[in-house]
C-alpha positions in Angstrom: 12.1 -17.6 16.5 15.0 -17.2 14.1 18.6 -18.0 15.0 20.6 -16.0 12.5 23.6 -13.8 12.2 23.0 -10.1 11.5 25.3 -7.6 9.8 25.6 -4.3 8.2 27.8 -4.3 5.1 28.2 -4.0 1.4 26.4 -5.9 -1.4 28.9 -7.6 -3.7 28.7 -6.8 -7.5 28.3 -10.0 -9.5 29.2 -10.1 -13.2 26.6 -11.3 -15.7 26.3 -15.1 -16.4 24.0 -17.2 -18.5 21.7 -17.4 -15.4 21.9 -13.9 -14.0 22.3 -10.3 -15.2 25.2 -8.3 -13.8 23.8 -7.2 -10.4 24.2 -6.4 -6.8 23.2 -9.2 -4.4 23.9 -10.5 -0.9 26.5 -13.1 -0.1 25.5 -16.7 -0.6 24.7 -17.5 3.0 22.4 -14.5 3.4 18.7 -15.4 3.6 17.3 -11.9 3.9 18.3 -8.3 3.3 17.0 -4.7 3.5 18.9 -2.3 1.2 19.9 0.8 3.2 22.1 2.4 0.5 21.6 5.9 -0.9 20.1 6.0 -4.4 23.3 7.1 -6.1 25.0 4.0 -4.7 22.2 1.7 -5.8 22.3 3.2 -9.4 26.0 2.9 -10.0 27.4 -0.6 -11.1 30.3 -2.1 -9.1 30.5 0.6 -6.4 29.8 -1.9 -3.5 29.0 0.9 -1.1 27.7 0.2 2.4 25.2 -0.4 3.8 22.7 -3.2 3.6 21.1 -4.9 6.6 21.8 -8.7 6.2 20.4 -11.8 7.9 22.7 -14.8 7.3 22.5 -18.5 8.1 26.3 -18.5 8.6 28.9 -16.1 9.8 30.2 -13.7 7.2 33.8 -12.5 6.8 35.4 -9.7 8.8 34.6 -7.1 6.1 31.0 -7.1 7.4 30.0 -5.4 10.7 28.5 -8.0 13.1 25.4 -6.9 14.9 24.5 -10.0 16.8 23.2 -13.5 16.6 19.6 -14.8 17.5 16.4 -13.1 16.5 16.5 -9.4 15.8 13.1 -9.0 17.4 14.7 -10.1 20.8 18.3 -8.9 20.5 18.9 -5.9 22.7 21.3 -3.2 21.7 23.9 -1.2 23.6 26.0 2.0 23.1 28.7 0.0 21.2 26.3 -1.3 18.7 24.7 2.2 18.2 28.2 3.6 17.6 28.8 0.9 15.0 25.5 1.5 13.3 26.2 5.3 13.1 29.7 4.7 11.8 28.3 2.7 8.8 25.1 4.6 8.0 25.9 8.2 9.3 22.7 8.0 11.4 22.3 7.0 15.0 19.0 5.2 15.3 16.8 5.0 18.4 15.5 1.8 19.9 16.2 -0.9 22.4 16.0 -3.9 20.1 17.8 -4.5 16.8 14.6 -4.6 14.8 13.8 -1.1 16.2 17.1 0.3 14.9 16.3 -1.0 11.4 12.8 0.5 11.5 14.1 3.8 12.8 16.6 4.0 10.0 13.8 3.5 7.4 11.6 6.2 9.0 13.3 8.9 11.1 16.7 8.2 9.4 15.3 8.2 5.8 15.7 10.9 3.1 12.8 11.5 0.7 15.3 12.4 -2.0 17.4 9.3 -1.5 20.5 11.4 -2.0 21.7 11.5 1.7 20.2 8.3 3.1 17.9 5.4 2.3 14.4 6.3 0.9 11.5 6.3 3.4 9.4 3.4 4.3 5.9 3.7 2.7 2.8 2.2 4.3 0.8 -0.5 2.6 -2.7 0.0 1.3 -4.0 -1.6 4.5 -2.4 1.3 6.4 0.6 -0.5 8.0 4.3 0.3 8.1 5.5 -3.2 7.4 9.0 -4.6 7.3 9.7 -8.0 5.7 13.0 -9.9 6.0 13.9 -13.2 4.3 14.3 -16.0 6.8 11.6 -14.4 9.1 8.6 -13.3 7.0 7.3 -10.0 8.4 9.3 -8.7 11.3 7.6 -5.5 12.1 4.1 -3.8 11.7 2.9 -0.5 12.9 -0.4 1.1 12.2 0.2 4.4 10.3 -2.2 7.3 10.8 -1.7 10.4 8.7 -0.9 13.4 10.9 -0.5 11.3 14.1 2.5 9.2 13.1 5.8 11.0 13.3 6.7 9.5 9.9 4.0 11.7 8.2 6.3 14.6 7.4 8.8 12.5 5.5 6.0 10.7 3.7 4.4 14.0 2.8 7.7 15.3 1.3 7.9 12.0 -0.7 4.4 12.4 -2.1 5.0 16.0 -3.0 8.0 14.9 -5.0 5.9 12.2 -6.7 3.1 14.7 -7.5 5.6 17.0 -9.1 6.9 14.2 -11.2 3.3 13.3 -12.3 2.6 16.9 -13.1 5.7 17.1 -15.3 4.8 13.8 -17.0 1.3 15.1 -17.8 2.7 18.3 -19.2 5.1 16.4 -21.4 2.4 14.0 -22.6 3.9 11.0 -20.9 0.7 10.7 -18.8 -2.8 11.3 -19.9 -4.7 14.5 -19.0 -6.0 14.4 -15.5 -3.9 11.5 -14.4 -2.1 13.2 -11.5 -5.5 14.0 -10.0 -6.5 10.3 -10.2 -3.2 9.5 -8.3 -4.3 12.1 -5.8 -7.6 10.5 -5.3 -6.0 7.1 -4.7 -3.7 8.7 -2.0 -6.7 10.3 -0.3 -8.4 6.9 0.0 -5.2 5.0 0.9 -4.3 7.4 3.7 -7.9 7.8 4.8 -8.0 11.5 4.3 -11.0 13.7 3.5 -11.5 14.9 -0.1 -11.1 18.4 1.2 -7.6 17.5 2.5 -6.2 17.1 -1.0 -4.1 20.3 -0.8 -1.9 18.7 1.9 -0.7 16.2 -0.8 -0.1 18.7 -3.6 2.7 21.3 -3.5 1.3 24.8 -3.3 2.6 25.9 -6.7 0.8 23.0 -8.5 -2.7 23.4 -7.0 -4.0 25.5 -9.9 -3.0 22.8 -12.4 -4.0 20.0 -10.1 -7.2 21.3 -8.5 -8.4 18.3 -6.5 -8.9 14.6 -7.1 -10.6 12.8 -9.9 -12.0 9.2 -9.4 -9.3 6.5 -9.6 -9.5 2.7 -10.1 -7.7 1.3 -13.0 -7.4 -2.1 -14.6 -5.3 -2.8 -17.7 -5.6 -6.1 -19.7 -3.8 -7.5 -22.7 -5.0 -10.6 -24.5 -2.9 -10.6 -27.6 -5.9 -12.2 -29.3 -5.4 -11.3 -33.0 -3.6 -12.1 -36.1 0.1 -12.8 -36.0 1.9 -9.5 -36.3 5.2 -7.9 -35.8 3.4 -5.6 -33.3 3.6 -6.6 -29.7 0.2 -6.3 -28.3 -3.4 -6.1 -29.5 -5.4 -4.3 -26.7 -2.6 -2.0 -25.5 0.3 -0.1 -27.1 3.6 -1.4 -25.9 7.1 0.2 -26.1 10.0 -2.2 -26.7 13.3 -1.5 -24.9 16.6 -3.3 -25.4 15.5 -4.6 -28.8 18.8 -5.4 -30.5 18.6 -8.9 -31.8 15.2 -9.5 -30.1 11.8 -9.3 -31.8 8.7 -8.9 -29.6 5.6 -9.9 -31.6 2.0 -11.1 -31.4 2.0 -14.8 -32.3 -0.5 -17.6 -31.7 -2.8 -15.3 -29.8 0.0 -14.6 -27.3 2.8 -12.1 -26.8 6.0 -13.5 -28.1 9.8 -12.7 -27.9 12.0 -14.8 -30.1 15.0 -14.0 -27.8 17.7 -14.4 -30.4 20.6 -14.4 -29.8 21.1 -16.1 -26.5 22.3 -13.0 -24.6 19.3 -10.9 -25.6 17.0 -9.5 -22.9 13.5 -8.5 -24.0 11.8 -5.6 -22.1 8.5 -3.9 -23.0 6.1 -1.6 -21.1 2.6 -0.4 -21.8 2.5 3.2 -22.9 -1.2 3.5 -23.8 -2.4 3.3 -20.2 -1.2 4.1 -16.7 -2.4 2.9 -13.4 -3.6 5.3 -10.7 -1.2 4.1 -8.1 2.2 2.7 -7.5 0.4 0.2 -5.3 -0.4 -2.4 -8.0 0.0 -5.9 -9.3 0.7 -7.7 -12.6 -0.4 -11.2 -13.2 -0.1 -13.3 -16.3 0.8 -16.7 -17.6 4.1 -17.4 -19.4 6.0 -20.3 -21.1 9.5 -20.8 -22.4 10.6 -22.5 -25.6 13.8 -23.6 -24.0 15.0 -23.8 -20.4 18.6 -24.9 -20.5 20.5 -21.7 -21.3 19.7 -19.1 -18.7 16.2 -18.2 -19.9 13.7 -16.5 -17.7 10.4 -14.8 -17.8 8.5 -12.3 -15.7 6.7 -9.0 -15.4 7.6 -5.5 -14.2 5.9 -3.1 -11.7 6.5 0.6 -11.0 8.0 1.0 -14.4 9.6 4.4 -14.9 10.0 4.8 -18.7 12.1 8.0 -18.4 14.8 6.5 -16.2 14.1 2.8 -17.2 13.7 1.8 -13.5 11.4 -0.9 -12.2 11.0 -4.0 -10.0 10.8 -7.2 -11.9 10.2 -10.9 -11.5 12.7 -13.4 -12.9 11.2 -16.9 -12.8 12.4 -20.3 -14.0 14.5 -22.3 -11.5 14.1 -19.6 -8.8 11.5 -17.0 -8.1 13.7 -13.9 -7.9 12.8 -10.3 -7.4 15.1 -7.6 -8.7 15.1 -3.9 -8.9 16.7 -1.7 -11.6 17.8 1.7 -10.3 19.7 3.9 -12.7 22.2 1.6 -14.5 22.3 -1.2 -12.0 20.2 -4.2 -11.0 20.0 -5.5 -7.4 18.5 -8.9 -6.4 16.3 -8.2 -3.3 14.5 -11.6 -2.7 14.7 -15.2 -3.9 12.9 -18.5 -3.3 13.4 -21.9 -4.9 10.7 -23.2 -7.2 10.2 -26.3 -9.3 12.1 -25.9 -12.6 10.0 -24.8 -15.5 9.3 -27.3 -18.2 9.5 -26.5 -21.9 6.3 -25.2 -23.6 4.3 -25.3 -20.3 2.2 -22.4 -19.2 2.9 -21.1 -15.6 0.9 -18.5 -13.7 3.1 -15.6 -12.4 2.4 -12.5 -10.4 4.4 -9.6 -8.9 3.0 -6.9 -6.6 4.1 -3.6 -5.1 2.3 -2.5 -1.9 3.9 0.4 -0.1 7.5 -0.8 0.5 6.5 -4.5 0.3 7.4 -6.2 -3.0 6.1 -9.7 -3.5 6.4 -12.2 -6.3 4.6 -15.5 -6.8 5.5 -18.3 -9.3 3.8 -21.6 -9.9 5.8 -24.5 -8.4 7.0 -22.7 -5.3 6.4 -20.2 -2.5 6.3 -16.5 -2.8 9.4 -14.2 -2.5 8.9 -11.0 -0.5 11.1 -8.1 0.5 11.0 -4.6 2.0 12.5 -2.2 -0.4 12.1 1.6 -0.5 14.1 2.6 -3.6 11.3 2.9 -6.2 8.0 4.5 -5.5 5.6 6.7 -7.5 5.8 5.1 -10.9 2.6 3.7 -12.4 3.6 1.8 -15.5 3.8 -1.9 -15.9 5.6 -4.3 -18.4 7.2 -7.6 -19.1 10.8 -8.9 -19.3 12.5 -12.0 -20.6 15.9 -13.4 -21.5 17.4 -16.4 -23.3 17.1 -18.3 -26.5 14.1 -20.4 -27.8 11.3 -18.0 -27.4 9.1 -16.7 -24.5 5.3 -16.3 -24.6 2.9 -14.2 -22.4 -0.8 -14.4 -22.2 -3.8 -13.3 -20.0 -2.0 -10.2 -18.8 -3.7 -8.1 -16.2 -2.5 -5.2 -14.1 -4.6 -3.2 -11.6 -4.4 -0.8 -8.7 -4.6 -2.5 -5.3 -8.0 -2.0 -3.8 -8.2 0.9 -1.4 -9.7 0.2 2.1 -13.4 -0.1 2.2 -14.5 2.8 4.3 -17.9 1.3 4.9 -18.3 -2.4 5.4 -21.0 -4.0 3.2 -23.0 -5.4 6.1 -25.0 -3.1 8.3 -23.4 -1.8 11.4 -24.2 -4.1 14.3 -23.2 -4.2 17.9 -19.9 -5.8 17.0 -17.0 -3.7 15.6 -14.4 -6.0 14.0 -10.7 -5.9 14.8 -10.1 -4.8 11.2 -11.8 -1.5 12.0 -11.3 -0.9 15.7 -11.7 2.8 15.8 -14.4 5.2 15.0 -12.2 6.9 12.5 -11.7 3.6 10.7 -15.4 2.6 10.8 -17.2 5.7 9.8 -15.1 7.3 7.1 -15.5 7.5 3.5 -13.6 10.7 3.8 -11.9 9.7 6.9 -12.7 11.0 10.3 -9.7 12.6 11.8 -8.1 10.6 14.6 -8.9 13.3 17.2 -12.4 14.4 18.2 -11.8 17.5 20.2 -13.8 20.3 21.7 -13.1 22.6 18.8 -14.8 20.1 16.5 -17.6 18.6 18.7 -20.2 18.2 16.0 -20.9 15.2 13.9 -20.9 17.5 10.9 -17.3 18.5 11.7 -16.2 15.0 12.3 -17.4 12.9 9.4 -18.2 15.2 6.5 -16.4 15.6 3.3 -16.1 19.3 4.0 -19.1 19.7 6.4 -22.6 18.2 6.4 -24.9 20.8 5.1 -28.4 19.6 4.5 -27.8 17.0 1.8 -25.2 14.5 0.7 -24.4 14.7 -3.0 -23.2 12.0 -5.3 -19.5 12.4 -4.4 -20.5 12.1 -0.7 -23.8 10.1 -0.8 -26.5 10.0 1.8 -25.6 9.2 5.3 -27.3 5.9 4.8 -25.0 5.1 2.0 -22.0 6.3 3.9 -22.6 4.4 7.1 -24.9 1.6 6.0 -26.8 1.1 9.3 -30.1 -0.6 9.8 -32.9 2.0 9.6 -32.8 4.4 12.5 -35.8 6.6 13.1 -37.1 7.9 9.8 -35.9 6.0 6.7 -32.3 6.7 5.6 -33.1 8.0 2.2 -33.3 11.0 0.0 -36.4 12.0 1.9 -34.5 12.2 5.1 -31.2 13.7 4.0 -30.3 15.8 7.0 -28.7 14.8 10.2 -31.7 15.8 12.3 -34.1 13.8 10.1 -31.9 10.8 9.9 -31.2 10.3 13.6 -34.5 11.2 15.3 -38.2 11.7 15.0 -38.1 14.6 17.4 -35.1 16.2 15.6 -31.9 16.5 17.4 -30.5 19.9 16.6 -27.9 19.9 13.9 -25.3 21.4 16.3 -24.4 19.0 19.1 -23.5 21.3 22.0 -22.1 20.7 25.4 -25.6 21.1 26.8 -26.7 18.3 24.5 -23.6 16.3 23.7 -23.4 14.2 20.6 -21.7 11.3 19.0 -18.2 12.7 19.5 -18.8 12.7 23.3 -21.0 9.6 23.6 -18.8 7.3 21.5 -15.3 6.9 22.6 -12.6 7.6 20.0 -10.1 5.2 21.5 -10.1 1.7 20.0 -13.6 0.3 20.5 -13.9 -3.0 22.2 -15.7 -5.8 20.3 -18.8 -5.5 22.5 -20.6 -2.2 22.5 -22.9 -1.8 25.5 -26.5 -1.1 24.8 -26.4 2.6 25.3 -22.8 3.7 25.1 -19.5 1.8 24.8 -17.1 2.7 27.6 -18.9 5.0 30.0 -22.1 5.1 32.0 -25.0 7.1 30.6 -25.6 10.1 32.9 -26.8 13.6 32.8 -27.3 15.2 29.4 -26.2 11.9 27.7 -29.6 10.5 28.6 -31.4 13.1 26.4 -29.6 12.0 23.3 -29.8 8.3 24.1 -33.5 8.5 24.8 -34.2 10.5 21.6 -32.2 8.1 19.4 -33.8 5.0 21.0 -37.3 6.3 20.8 -36.8 7.3 17.2 -35.5 3.8 16.4 -38.4 2.2 18.2 -40.9 4.3 16.3 -39.4 3.1 13.1 -39.6 -0.5 14.3 -35.9 -1.0 14.6 -33.8 -1.2 17.7 -30.4 -0.9 16.0 -29.5 2.4 17.5 -27.0 3.6 14.8 -23.3 4.0 15.8 -24.1 6.0 18.9 -26.0 3.4 20.9 -25.8 0.2 18.9 -28.4 -2.0 20.7 -27.5 -5.6 20.7 -30.9 -7.2 20.6 -34.6 -6.1 20.7 -34.9 -7.2 24.3 -31.7 -5.6 25.4 -32.7 -2.4 23.6 -36.1 -2.4 25.2 -34.6 -2.9 28.7 -32.1 -0.1 28.0 -34.9 2.2 26.9 -36.8 1.4 30.1 -33.7 2.3 32.1 -33.3 5.5 30.2 -36.9 6.6 30.7 -36.7 5.8 34.4 
């Protein structure tokens, strides 16, 4: 466990040097921080407003508000500390441990506009509310479920604001036609929502212009393979910012910035293509022509071309992560790396995943931080500084993969820890977390809108959706209906209380690793026997004893014994 000093306090403003841009950053002894400032304070140079949450290896001066020493995951809080926190942040968080106060500030105490408080914590693609803090790695993780988690309302407000920004960008020609709907599709997959739930993520006044999702998945590449040219880029169109004294060209089959004079910073972003999500990465290789005068190289994610805001990597002697908000930069993470050598290619990568920002540089470890300031932007770019030239090559940017709603292998008797619940396991258009009496049918539970008699291309056959070993009749276009798929003697499409179905037989609480032969957590009695018997006999007739998600036979022998018990 950590043994550190924790504080709330200001981030000093550091003037520009050969090695660093003018920026906000933590005091020297601080090993980790989470920026809790309002956006106006982050965007204004030299304001030094409170507050940031700081973890320090040494005591800080009396201008900082001490919260305790030890490990924040073990430090208990009292009324005095709550009063102190409220006096600094204007919010009184809930919790018994120091880490819980920090998380509550980022969730219940957040403001989706960023004007009155810190911006909200955003889940990762894996569906977790994560908090990372230097000196500790990850300090908190909570599974986020849309609608069930109390943070849903703030997140919905944030996504509505982002959709409105995408809609305006599309109308102004800054995003290609249909792009907001691809972003919407990504959100539905990320938050495990049904396609039919898209209206929840789009403000009511935009639904006519943005009438549902379009398929996402985007990868952008740039090779710079072509003749030397004063144009920066061959495969994509780039826009060059901050170009006074700096020329960004295509040279020697690579992107090139001559970085002349010494103080010049090169910055360019791709305008010809946009990713479908602000959850994305950029990876490339880069080399510097000189390394002795403050040079650096790196890439940008979540680039907002309108406001010139983004996260960027700054690599040479350190692997740094900065954000630019409005007119001010803030360093949010740093690790030491092996100094770059002249004219040597190094692999670099930066990634934004929810509120987790990570950077990797050859020669050292990764730098990671939790930061909530910038979300929603889907452009990417590169940045450099110094004298002597900088090269980039093999540039790739892509949306992070959304969760696989169906695992590639057939459903077996073992449900992995990565998909512990029925909702996680069955969805492509995710099953709601609650299976209740008003929605007792399989059709209500797992359909895109509702299972009719067929599954179309957007929602393929049940076989494609669940990928089980054959049950009863073949899972194919010839057996598209629920009745045909599950039984030989068809189970009626409506699973009633008299003949209860999957929602009743299979528990919706997290499923243990071992599913019993007939049903997971309860004994098979009464009307359950009817369905269990029908499904088993159907499977046996088809020569297969995998009893689909409802009964999940472990082996042929176990299935046979179970069937005998059912019949008896």
